[in-house]
KEKETOR-645505 format. One record per residue (C-alpha): residue number from 1; x, y, z. Coordinates in nm, 3 decimals. Layout:
BEGIN
<pt><n>NUM</n><px>X</px><py>Y</py><pz>Z</pz></pt>
...
This chain:
BEGIN
<pt><n>1</n><px>4.065</px><py>-1.272</py><pz>-3.514</pz></pt>
<pt><n>2</n><px>4.450</px><py>-1.313</py><pz>-3.519</pz></pt>
<pt><n>3</n><px>4.441</px><py>-1.229</py><pz>-3.912</pz></pt>
<pt><n>4</n><px>4.272</px><py>-0.918</py><pz>-3.861</pz></pt>
<pt><n>5</n><px>4.523</px><py>-0.826</py><pz>-3.593</pz></pt>
<pt><n>6</n><px>4.800</px><py>-0.911</py><pz>-3.848</pz></pt>
<pt><n>7</n><px>4.659</px><py>-0.712</py><pz>-4.114</pz></pt>
<pt><n>8</n><px>4.639</px><py>-0.408</py><pz>-3.871</pz></pt>
<pt><n>9</n><px>4.987</px><py>-0.452</py><pz>-3.779</pz></pt>
<pt><n>10</n><px>5.115</px><py>-0.479</py><pz>-4.118</pz></pt>
<pt><n>11</n><px>4.939</px><py>-0.150</py><pz>-4.193</pz></pt>
<pt><n>12</n><px>5.082</px><py>0.019</py><pz>-3.909</pz></pt>
<pt><n>13</n><px>5.410</px><py>-0.170</py><pz>-3.779</pz></pt>
<pt><n>14</n><px>5.436</px><py>0.079</py><pz>-3.505</pz></pt>
<pt><n>15</n><px>5.153</px><py>-0.134</py><pz>-3.346</pz></pt>
<pt><n>16</n><px>5.424</px><py>-0.432</py><pz>-3.318</pz></pt>
<pt><n>17</n><px>5.604</px><py>-0.204</py><pz>-3.053</pz></pt>
<pt><n>18</n><px>5.269</px><py>-0.171</py><pz>-2.878</pz></pt>
<pt><n>19</n><px>5.225</px><py>-0.534</py><pz>-2.861</pz></pt>
<pt><n>20</n><px>5.596</px><py>-0.563</py><pz>-2.747</pz></pt>
<pt><n>21</n><px>5.534</px><py>-0.337</py><pz>-2.453</pz></pt>
<pt><n>22</n><px>5.243</px><py>-0.552</py><pz>-2.374</pz></pt>
<pt><n>23</n><px>5.449</px><py>-0.837</py><pz>-2.354</pz></pt>
<pt><n>24</n><px>5.703</px><py>-0.698</py><pz>-2.135</pz></pt>
<pt><n>25</n><px>5.419</px><py>-0.569</py><pz>-1.905</pz></pt>
<pt><n>26</n><px>5.279</px><py>-0.925</py><pz>-1.911</pz></pt>
<pt><n>27</n><px>5.608</px><py>-1.067</py><pz>-1.809</pz></pt>
<pt><n>28</n><px>5.604</px><py>-0.913</py><pz>-1.519</pz></pt>
<pt><n>29</n><px>5.246</px><py>-0.975</py><pz>-1.396</pz></pt>
<pt><n>30</n><px>5.142</px><py>-1.278</py><pz>-1.532</pz></pt>
<pt><n>31</n><px>5.117</px><py>-1.603</py><pz>-1.348</pz></pt>
<pt><n>32</n><px>5.423</px><py>-1.851</py><pz>-1.404</pz></pt>
<pt><n>33</n><px>5.239</px><py>-2.090</py><pz>-1.559</pz></pt>
<pt><n>34</n><px>5.184</px><py>-1.866</py><pz>-1.851</pz></pt>
<pt><n>35</n><px>5.553</px><py>-1.761</py><pz>-1.850</pz></pt>
<pt><n>36</n><px>5.665</px><py>-2.039</py><pz>-2.109</pz></pt>
<pt><n>37</n><px>5.411</px><py>-1.909</py><pz>-2.357</pz></pt>
<pt><n>38</n><px>5.505</px><py>-1.537</py><pz>-2.298</pz></pt>
<pt><n>39</n><px>5.894</px><py>-1.642</py><pz>-2.332</pz></pt>
<pt><n>40</n><px>5.775</px><py>-1.826</py><pz>-2.676</pz></pt>
<pt><n>41</n><px>5.604</px><py>-1.510</py><pz>-2.779</pz></pt>
<pt><n>42</n><px>5.907</px><py>-1.281</py><pz>-2.670</pz></pt>
<pt><n>43</n><px>6.149</px><py>-1.513</py><pz>-2.909</pz></pt>
<pt><n>44</n><px>5.895</px><py>-1.490</py><pz>-3.189</pz></pt>
<pt><n>45</n><px>5.909</px><py>-1.105</py><pz>-3.159</pz></pt>
<pt><n>46</n><px>6.288</px><py>-1.084</py><pz>-3.139</pz></pt>
<pt><n>47</n><px>6.297</px><py>-1.275</py><pz>-3.462</pz></pt>
<pt><n>48</n><px>6.121</px><py>-1.017</py><pz>-3.616</pz></pt>
<pt><n>49</n><px>5.787</px><py>-0.901</py><pz>-3.700</pz></pt>
<pt><n>50</n><px>5.745</px><py>-1.103</py><pz>-4.029</pz></pt>
<pt><n>51</n><px>5.835</px><py>-1.419</py><pz>-3.827</pz></pt>
<pt><n>52</n><px>5.609</px><py>-1.341</py><pz>-3.526</pz></pt>
<pt><n>53</n><px>5.298</px><py>-1.242</py><pz>-3.727</pz></pt>
<pt><n>54</n><px>5.342</px><py>-1.535</py><pz>-3.986</pz></pt>
<pt><n>55</n><px>5.331</px><py>-1.758</py><pz>-3.657</pz></pt>
<pt><n>56</n><px>5.031</px><py>-1.569</py><pz>-3.535</pz></pt>
<pt><n>57</n><px>4.803</px><py>-1.688</py><pz>-3.822</pz></pt>
<pt><n>58</n><px>4.951</px><py>-2.024</py><pz>-3.842</pz></pt>
<pt><n>59</n><px>4.736</px><py>-2.307</py><pz>-3.864</pz></pt>
<pt><n>60</n><px>4.886</px><py>-2.566</py><pz>-3.610</pz></pt>
<pt><n>61</n><px>4.794</px><py>-2.695</py><pz>-3.299</pz></pt>
<pt><n>62</n><px>5.103</px><py>-2.542</py><pz>-3.130</pz></pt>
<pt><n>63</n><px>5.017</px><py>-2.183</py><pz>-3.267</pz></pt>
<pt><n>64</n><px>4.652</px><py>-2.221</py><pz>-3.155</pz></pt>
<pt><n>65</n><px>4.765</px><py>-2.309</py><pz>-2.834</pz></pt>
<pt><n>66</n><px>4.998</px><py>-2.021</py><pz>-2.825</pz></pt>
<pt><n>67</n><px>4.712</px><py>-1.780</py><pz>-2.943</pz></pt>
<pt><n>68</n><px>4.550</px><py>-1.845</py><pz>-2.576</pz></pt>
<pt><n>69</n><px>4.819</px><py>-1.614</py><pz>-2.445</pz></pt>
<pt><n>70</n><px>4.911</px><py>-1.371</py><pz>-2.728</pz></pt>
<pt><n>71</n><px>5.049</px><py>-1.024</py><pz>-2.641</pz></pt>
<pt><n>72</n><px>4.880</px><py>-0.897</py><pz>-3.010</pz></pt>
<pt><n>73</n><px>4.538</px><py>-0.940</py><pz>-2.891</pz></pt>
<pt><n>74</n><px>4.523</px><py>-0.588</py><pz>-2.737</pz></pt>
<pt><n>75</n><px>4.567</px><py>-0.431</py><pz>-3.069</pz></pt>
<pt><n>76</n><px>4.211</px><py>-0.435</py><pz>-3.181</pz></pt>
<pt><n>77</n><px>3.978</px><py>-0.178</py><pz>-3.045</pz></pt>
<pt><n>78</n><px>3.668</px><py>-0.310</py><pz>-2.856</pz></pt>
<pt><n>79</n><px>3.482</px><py>-0.186</py><pz>-3.173</pz></pt>
<pt><n>80</n><px>3.659</px><py>-0.367</py><pz>-3.406</pz></pt>
<pt><n>81</n><px>3.654</px><py>-0.669</py><pz>-3.151</pz></pt>
<pt><n>82</n><px>3.307</px><py>-0.659</py><pz>-3.143</pz></pt>
<pt><n>83</n><px>3.255</px><py>-0.619</py><pz>-3.507</pz></pt>
<pt><n>84</n><px>3.466</px><py>-0.932</py><pz>-3.578</pz></pt>
<pt><n>85</n><px>3.285</px><py>-1.133</py><pz>-3.326</pz></pt>
<pt><n>86</n><px>2.907</px><py>-1.036</py><pz>-3.479</pz></pt>
<pt><n>87</n><px>3.056</px><py>-1.135</py><pz>-3.850</pz></pt>
<pt><n>88</n><px>3.190</px><py>-1.443</py><pz>-3.722</pz></pt>
<pt><n>89</n><px>2.885</px><py>-1.564</py><pz>-3.556</pz></pt>
<pt><n>90</n><px>2.675</px><py>-1.496</py><pz>-3.818</pz></pt>
<pt><n>91</n><px>2.914</px><py>-1.681</py><pz>-4.049</pz></pt>
<pt><n>92</n><px>2.904</px><py>-1.940</py><pz>-3.813</pz></pt>
<pt><n>93</n><px>2.532</px><py>-1.997</py><pz>-3.796</pz></pt>
<pt><n>94</n><px>2.477</px><py>-1.960</py><pz>-4.168</pz></pt>
<pt><n>95</n><px>2.732</px><py>-2.247</py><pz>-4.234</pz></pt>
<pt><n>96</n><px>2.537</px><py>-2.441</py><pz>-3.935</pz></pt>
<pt><n>97</n><px>2.239</px><py>-2.388</py><pz>-4.096</pz></pt>
<pt><n>98</n><px>2.341</px><py>-2.507</py><pz>-4.435</pz></pt>
<pt><n>99</n><px>2.498</px><py>-2.840</py><pz>-4.286</pz></pt>
């Protein structure tokens, strides 16, 4: 799903500012246990859009853990998210049936 979000932000970089606003809001309201993740996202965003988006789709254990508290998640509309989930489920079931 993050690949789709990254594509959308790259097509419309103003959405990166929207993610920054989400992060700023979360830093105020989110539980303290999530703050280390948010601080790291803030550092990634401060490093620039390219650095942040590259990390968002990185295939590492750390990036996977960080995606559990990502401020870019709200970039997709409900329709886009639902379409992605339907396509993912269909692909997952097809791969499972071919195993």
